[in-house]
Phi, psi and omega in degrees: 000125174288137183240175176067219184276342181309317185292352175257007177296128177090353178279121183288159174278138170289164178278341183273129187290323180297319172305320179288323178291318182295319180296317184294321179284334177285321177294317184277359171074026181048043176298144186291340182268002175271112182263121180246123179233116178266137184206176181241138167270111190286331189250130358267334175253150173296128180233116178290140180208163178209150174237148183225145177195166178259128184292128182103339175261349187240161174273111186297320176308319179295319180291330178279318184276326187254353180240300186293316187294318180297317184292323182279358179287133185271344192260015179270123178294142189233131177261124188292154176059017182222075180294313187301317180301309179296321179297316180302322185275342181280327181274111186281056177238136181275332184257088174231148181201150173272143180242142188249342175223165189293336176291324176293318176299310178299320180291321181295314187292314180289353180265353183109001180275166171253137183246129184249118173263143177241141180291138182066027170224144187263016174228154177234162185252130181256124169238132186287111178228036182300128183195045179278160184294136180218157180283143178285167180294118178229171180294143178300133185270336184262352179227089183290148183242128171270309176225122183144171178303142188258005184267143183241167174284160186239190180271358176266120185302311187292328172300321186287314178296329180292322177305310187288319177303322185293332183270322182247087180274065183246126178297341181277358175291122186245139177236113179250138183255143175222142172268135176235133182093115184285351175248327178274337181047052180284132181280130174235127184253130169261125184243134173194162179262114196300317184277001175249318192292139178292128180295328180293316183293321188289317176296324173297317177292318183294321185288324183294318179291319178303322185275007176295125177248099174206159179283337182203137170237114186255352188201154180302338179297333175297312185296317180300318180291336183270339186250348182286151189295313193235089185289340183272359179273139183286352184264137174298134178253356175228132180274137171245148183206152170262355188264117173300330180288333174287327175293318181295316174296321175298324173301323178292337179276351180100013177270171182245136177253148178232119177252140175243130182295133178100002180212141181276000187262122178260152175260143176236125178220149354289164177231142177246167184299321190291331185284348179283345184246014173252153177232156177298334177293342173304330181268349180270334174267167176295154190295329176304305180301317180302313185294322174303310179302320180295319178299324174296313176300327180293318180295308176311311180305311180296322175301310182299328184270322191243355187293315180299321181294316171300322180296318178295308179309308179294319185287324182263330186237332185233054178288351172292340183275350174271140176302150191304310183297325180290323176300315183296319180288323179294321179294320175300321181289331178263005179306326183254002179286119181275356180253157168294161187296329177291319181287327174288328172289319176299320184298310185288321181299319183288324180296311181298322176296319180300315183288320173306313180292321181295321183294325177290330183274340179289160174305156187308304183291338179278321192306300186296327178296312176299319181294317176288308177302315183295320178297322182294310181299321183289318181294314181292320182291326179293322179293317184296326185282349183076017180274335175223164182266147172316314186292334177292329176292321177299313185295319175298317179298309176300322174301310177303312181299322179294322179288330182285347190273352178285129177302333183252121176301311181301321173291321177296323185280333172301320180283332178292323180284321180289347184292323186285320174290333172300317180299320176297320174293320178297316183286348178261315183235014180070216174299330174297327172294322177297314180293324178296314177298316179303320182292323180295314183299315179298315176300319184290323178290340172283339189261355187251157179228163171230100182065035177093348181266125174304132189293332182265019178289140017259020176270321182220099002289160181283133172222096185297328178291340178284340187294344176298344189218055176236256180292323173244157177239120176286169179305149183302324183289358170262355187245052180260022167246135178283157181304133186278346187286344179277353190044059184284154182290324178242112187265349180275123177281342185274152171287148182292341177281346182280128177267134179226102190249320188274175179244001179227154178284151180298139174268177182294133175098354177289155175283168181296325179298314185296320191287325186273356184254012180288167185279120176240030183280340184077000000 
């Protein structure tokens, strides 16, 4: 059984204006925010008409100044039996169209358009008057920026597509709209560059979105969960971001972006493991600085995943591998602790996760303060009470700080989740358990894909050209090829008019021609 507006597909409009108004009011339940305004077009013969819109979704000034005022003028010449032409000319609005069935009418009204019914006509006119309240462009709250643009995506779809258009002034940039949710009719936009994006990946993404069967989609997370390849994997296979510069850069790499009306988070597909630990700022800084920052992120990632497990393994199974003075200090700290190291680590990690979640849910000014003070108070009190050892508090603090260093929240939370089973393996088998669980993770990463692209590309399978932009970042003049794992139609980033003859960068004192002709092929 069809629900929402779909069940009115193909139902024609009656020619009587009163029947149209009654039908519209019955379908919408005579809601108080549905405004119906009857009026007469005076020139030259009186013509009955009515307009309908949802209060709060339209610009009231546009309805009054650009619809009612032109139509109610009595001094406009009118050509009899040609309603469409004079109405079209009188309304000074560019986005107008005629509607033939009730599904189109209901979608227009519920989307913020104003619909005009004319007596003795089986079509109505839809005028775009969208004007609901919206949040202004602000700096992304989940992706802090040190160097780079400060504007972020918003909850309005057209503002977000304008962000991308402003950055990618390419006539080949395509924006295709899809409706998701048979009750919410959520607008979903698929963005890609036609002569770069791979058609097979694009078709796969589009078909998966079109086949979503759900009554409502309120956030891009709905779309992500329906179209990802491996929903049981803890690792994200689609990247989300609030930054329009990241979306634009991904489009130039041959990827596809998905924007959802009502959320500031865009989706980027396909996605591989390494891109979740890269940031757009890596390309705004010099390559030496960017490479250093990437190595710091990798170390932080390993700390967030392995540090508690290594502590458990060394303290419980392999104390002979720890320097003697450190073993004595650890033994003195654990002298009053009544729990084994694995239970001690679990207790502290769970407590830290609770504090982290509580600090997120608390009001903005209070949340960070409670998180920091709570962690200090709980840690100090636990050590004084002899429940945990001092070194365990240090381990948990380093682990938590390491998880914050990831640019992607979804990637960081997957490591936070995997940390607990790794601690169980470590508490059962020691270092052998740590290595065993790492092997399991690597095997899993090798087995999953994102829209046909292996997740561990460019390492498995090996693509040596892709190694220039993974753990380290080579200079930009060496990154003039698009990533091959997206199978782009055009792999070269340079224009055909650019000449590249030399093999070394121009040095100080070179002429402009010599400087511009160095080889940037990589």
